[in-house]
N, C-alpha and C positions, 0 to 999 in steps of 0.2 A: 836808661833806655830811651830817653826823649830824643836824642839825636838820631836814633835808629828807627824812629817811628814815622809813618807817613799818614797824613790826615786823609780820611775817606768820608764823603758826604753821602748819607743815606737818602732815600726817596723822601723821607719825612723832613729832611733838612738838618737832622741831627748829625754832628760830626763824631766819628769814631777814629781811633788811632790803630793803624795796622803795623805790626812788627814784622820785619823781614825774617826769613827762616834762619839765617846765620845768627842774627841778633837773638832770636828766640832760643836757639841752641846754646848760645853763650850765656844767656841770662836765666836759663831754666832753674838753676839752684835758687836764684833770688825769687823767681815766681813761686817755687815751692815754699820758701820762707814766708812769702806774703799769704799763701793759703793757710799755712800753719798759724799765722798771726790773726786769722779771721777774715782777711780780705778775700772775697769770693771771685774776683776777676770781673769780667772775662778778659783774657788776653788774646787778642785777635791776630792771627798770623796769615801772611800772604806775600806774594811777589808784586812789586810795582804798585804798592798801595791798594791792591785788590784783596779784600778779605776772602780767605779760603778755608781757614780752620780756626777753632777756638779752644783755648785752654781754660777750663773751669775747675773749681775745687771738687773733690769727691763728694762732699756733703751737698753741694749745689746739684751735681749730676744726679745723686740719689733722689733729691726732691723733684727734679724735673722728670725723672723716670716714673715716679709715682703719679705725678700730675698727668703725664702722657698716658699711662695705663688707665687712669680714671676717665680721661677724655675719650679714649678709644672705647671703653666700656659704655660711657654715656652715648656715644654715637651709635653703638650697637642697639642699646635700649631705645633710642630715638627712632631708629630705622624700624624696629619691630612695632613701636607705637604708631608710627606713620602708616605702615602697611595695614595695621589693624583698623585704623580710622578710615582708610580709603576703601576698605572692604564693605560691600553693601549687605553682607551676611549678618546673622544675629550677633549680639554682643558676646564677648568671651568673659567668663568669670575671672575676677581679679586673681584668684588662687591659681588658675591655669596660666595666666600671663606671668605671675611671679615664678611659677615653676619653670616656665620656658626661658626666662632670663636669669634664673639661678638665685632669686631672692628668697630668703626665709622670712616669711611674714611674722614669725614668732620671735625673731631675733630683735633685741632692743636696739634702737637707733641712737647713735652717739650724736647728740645735737649740742655738745658743749661749745662748739665754735659759732653757734648762732646767737644773735642778740636775744636777751630775755624777752618773754612775752609780756605785753602790757595789760 
């Protein structure tokens, strides 16, 4: 694919390679083989060296979807907290806030990905 790729410089100065649409179509079977062998991509596609689309592995897409959902949920929780803090009214009990954002305070928290406490 090297001869059918065009370099594109990102604002950060990083160089990425953009595959033209006909080259992407021609090499799609090889891209799938790379995904099957564990290479996540991404394979960036566009015309005239301008990135327009990205091929990524299904596994990577699923991880990104989960992260996106977690981020959206965090933004929602942050908005509620910010509104509550800006309100001059009385404090709201933690149980009420948890109920509003859908948290079960009795559910154990999975902290297995956190560093051990010292």
